[in-house]
C-alpha positions as CSV (number, residue, x, y, z in Angstrom):
1,M,79.3,89.3,63.5
2,A,80.8,86.9,60.9
3,K,81.5,88.3,57.5
4,A,80.0,86.4,54.4
5,A,82.4,84.4,52.5
6,K,83.3,86.1,49.2
7,D,82.3,84.5,46.0
8,T,85.5,83.3,44.3
9,R,83.8,81.3,41.5
10,P,84.8,82.9,38.1
11,I,81.9,85.0,36.3
12,A,80.4,83.3,33.4
13,D,81.0,84.4,29.9
14,Q,78.2,86.0,27.9
15,A,76.8,83.0,26.2
16,T,76.8,81.1,29.5
17,S,74.9,84.0,31.3
18,E,72.4,84.3,28.6
19,A,71.7,80.7,28.6
20,A,71.5,80.7,32.5
21,C,68.8,83.3,32.4
22,T,67.0,81.8,29.6
23,Y,66.8,78.5,31.5
24,A,65.8,80.3,34.6
25,A,63.1,82.3,32.9
26,L,61.7,79.0,31.6
27,I,61.9,77.4,35.0
28,L,59.8,80.5,36.3
29,Y,57.3,80.1,33.4
30,E,56.8,76.5,33.9
31,D,56.0,77.2,37.7
32,N,53.6,79.9,36.7
33,Q,55.6,82.6,38.5
34,D,56.4,86.1,37.3
35,I,59.9,86.5,35.8
36,D,61.8,89.2,37.7
37,A,65.6,89.8,38.2
38,T,65.6,88.5,41.9
39,K,64.0,85.2,41.1
40,L,66.1,84.7,38.0
41,A,69.3,85.4,40.3
42,K,68.1,82.9,42.8
43,I,67.7,80.2,40.3
44,V,71.2,81.1,38.5
45,K,72.8,81.0,42.0
46,A,71.2,77.6,42.9
47,A,72.7,76.2,39.6
48,N,76.2,77.4,41.1
49,L,76.8,79.9,38.4
50,R,78.1,83.4,39.0
51,I,76.9,86.1,36.3
52,E,77.0,89.8,36.1
53,P,73.7,91.3,37.9
54,I,72.9,93.1,34.6
55,W,71.9,89.9,32.9
56,T,68.9,89.1,35.2
57,K,67.7,92.7,34.8
58,V,68.1,92.8,31.2
59,F,66.0,89.4,31.0
60,E,63.4,90.9,33.4
61,K,63.0,93.9,31.1
62,A,63.0,92.0,28.0
63,L,60.3,89.6,29.2
64,K,58.1,92.0,31.2
65,G,54.6,92.0,29.9
66,K,55.4,89.2,27.2
67,K,53.4,85.7,27.2
68,I,56.4,83.3,27.4
69,G,54.0,80.6,26.0
70,D,53.7,82.7,22.8
71,L,57.4,83.3,22.4
72,L,57.9,79.6,22.7
73,H,55.4,78.7,20.0
74,G,56.6,81.4,17.4
75,N,54.1,84.2,18.2
76,S,55.2,87.8,19.0
77,G,54.7,87.5,22.5
78,N,53.1,90.7,23.0
79,A,50.3,90.8,25.5
80,G,47.8,92.6,23.0
81,G,48.0,92.6,19.3
82,A,45.9,92.2,16.1
83,P,44.0,89.1,15.7
84,A,45.6,86.2,13.5
85,A,44.6,86.3,9.8
86,Q,42.1,84.1,8.5
87,T,43.8,81.2,6.7
88,T,40.8,79.4,5.1
89,A,39.6,80.6,1.9
90,T,36.9,79.6,-0.5
91,P,38.1,77.6,-3.8
92,A,37.2,80.4,-6.0
93,A,39.3,82.7,-3.8
94,A,42.2,80.3,-3.7
95,E,42.1,79.7,-7.5
96,A,42.1,83.8,-7.9
97,K,45.3,83.9,-5.7
98,K,47.3,81.4,-7.6
99,P,50.4,82.8,-8.7
100,E,51.2,83.1,-12.4
101,P,53.9,80.6,-13.8
102,V,57.2,82.4,-14.3
103,K,58.4,82.5,-17.9
104,E,62.0,81.7,-18.3
105,V,64.0,84.1,-20.1
106,K,67.1,82.7,-21.9
107,K,70.1,84.9,-21.9
108,A,72.1,85.0,-25.2
109,E,75.5,83.2,-24.7
110,E,78.3,85.3,-25.4
111,P,81.2,84.0,-27.1
112,E,84.3,83.3,-25.2
113,E,87.3,85.8,-25.4
114,D,90.8,84.8,-26.0
115,V,92.8,86.2,-23.2
116,D,96.6,86.8,-23.6
117,M,98.2,84.9,-20.7
118,G,101.7,86.5,-21.6
119,G,103.1,83.1,-22.9
120,L,102.1,81.3,-19.7
121,F,101.1,78.1,-21.2
122,D,102.9,78.4,-24.5
């Protein structure tokens, strides 16, 4: 029975590991697959990267139950949640919500004080 060759590639740093998992998650999302640690690890390995196994588990846990499309478009990404607030308003309501102009308050100027520099510029 032959032993599997030991992986001698260096382990990627934190930023590279995070980026690799992010791209792997996007690949799975585009392929309409569930995001889990095993699939993330396979994609990262196929990219010829070696990362700590914790990263795939962290991403799996962080993205579980989230709608990746919503995250990409700036929404919260939660499966449920409150409906979006209505943004259209009647002209009367818009007029009532106009902020009042800010009144500028001028501060009285203070006279400059003479500071003794100890004869430095004499």
